[in-house]
N, C-alpha and C positions, 0 to 999 in steps of 0.2 A: 745412582745415575739410572738404575734399571725401572725405578719408580717413575722417574721423569719421564723416560723413554714410552713407558706403558700409558702413563697419563697423556702425553701428546698423541700418542696412536688412538687411543680411545676418544680423545676429543675431537680429531680430525676425522675419526669415521662417524661421529655424532653431527658434526658439520654436514658431514656428506648426506647423510640420510636427511637430517631435517632441509637440506637444499633440495634433495630430490622430492621430498614431500611437498615443498612451495612450487616446485616447477610442474608437479603434476596437478595441483589444483590451481588452473588458471583463474584469473578474476573474471567474472561473468560481467557484461555491460548491457544496458537496454536503453534503446532510445526513446527519448520522451515523447517523440512526434512519430513513432512506430506505425500508430494506427493498428496495431496487432488487436485483433477483437477479442473482447473479454468472453472467455467459454460460459456460455448459460446452462443452466440445471445444476450448478453444484452448490444450491443452497436449498435443498428440498426441505429443510424443517424451518424456514424462515416464516415467521407469521407476521401479517400485517393489520393494523389497526388505525382507523381515522379516529384521532382525540379530538379535533376542532377545526371549525370552519370559522375565519373571520373574513366577510366579503368573499374575496377570491383566493385568500391565503389559507392554505390547509396545512395542519400539522398531523403528522403521523408517528405511529412507534412501529419499528420494525424489530422483530425479536429473531434473533438468530440461534439455532440450535448446535449442539456438539456435532463437529464436522462439516459445518457449512462454510463455504467459501465467501467471504463478504463481498469482494468485487461483483463476482457472478448474480450475487443478490441484488447489490444495488443497481447493477444493470437490467437485470429482470423487473423491478420495482419501477424504475425510470422508463422501460419501454411500456410495461403494462399501463401505467398512469400517465403517459404522454408527458413526461416531466421535461420543461425546457428551461427552469431556473429553480435552484434550490440550494439548501446549506443544510448540513447536519454534523451531529456530535454524536460520542457514543463512549460506553465504558465496558468493560467485560472480562473474558477470558481467552486466551490463544492457545492451541496446541502447538502452531507453528506459523511462520510467517516469512515473507520475503519483503525488504524494504530497499529502497534506493538513496543514495545521497549522490546529488549532481556533481558530476566531475567534469570541472570547466576545460580541462585539457583534452577530453575524448568527446565534449558536448554528449554525453550521455549519463544515465544512471549506474552507478557502481552498486551493483547487486549484493545485498548483505543478507545471507540466510540465517534466520533465528529458527533452531530446532527444538529447543526446549521450552516446555509450557510456562507462559508468562501472563503477567496481569497487563491488560489493556487500559493503562491508565489515562488515554486519551486519543481518540480517534476523531478527526475534524475533516471537514471537507466541504465540495460544492458541486453541483452539477451545472453545466451549460450545454449548449449544443456545438456539436464538431461533424461538419459533413451530413448535416440534416439528423443526425442521431445524438441521443443524450450520452453524455461524456463525463462520468464521475471523477471527481479530481481528490484525492485523499491523502492526508498525512496521519502518522501513526507515532505514539510512544508506547513502548513497553518495557514491565518492569521485570527483571528475572529474579529467580528466588533470593538472591543476596540483595535485592533492592537497587541493582543499577539499572539505569534506562537507557534505552536505545531507540532511536527513532529515525524517522524519514518518511520519503514518499512511499505509499503504501502499494505495492505490486500484487501481493497475495496473502490473505489472511485467513488461517483455518481455525474455526471456533471450537472451544471446549472450556466449560460447559454452555455457557451464554454469551450473547453480546447484546445490550440493549441501545437501540440507535434511535434518536429523535431527529426526524425531517421535517423541515419547512418547507412548503412548496410555492413559490412565488408565481404570480400570474405574467411578469414582465418576462420575455425570454432573454437569455443572455447567449452571446455567440462566441466561439473559440477560433483562432486561426493560427497558424503556424508563425513563429517567430525566428525567422531565418538565423539571426545571431545565436541563438541558444538551442536550436533545432528543436524547440518546445512548443506546445500548443497552448495559447494562454488566452484569457478572455479579451476580445478585442478593444483595446482601449478607445478607439474611435466610437465606440457605441456607449460608452461609458462617459457622461456628462455631469 
């Protein structure tokens, strides 16, 4: 009887502590159409090289260094090279990341922080114009040390030791507009025929 009471008390105490921890760590959400500007200057080690030109189409390689933040580097590249339409893919390694998974009930991205080093097994995205400025849109898959993979909309990605990104810049601009139903910025379907 005494063992059963002790077990009940310990179990109750453990549940209370676990519940307190869950309440202390409120889920973070981010609006997909927030228009929050990407902070520039956070990819000082990024190197860019033009690989080829075919008519007006150009292909570049962007090589990120340890500690570089990818969204910052993508925005800097897009602004410097006046990119109005592009697509890209990459592989590499990450020290940390924040990804988002769209939550339909909140019309926002549920933020998922990844704090352990991971393999970037796939990063893919595009660039179009939103409110007169380039707007990179990326999705990311990361593999943990045990081989499990997590992925979603890329919010932040800190590199270590490298990320190799190949970007094709197209001459025809693409434009994004806000989709009210999802509160998200999407490529304007009226301009795609």
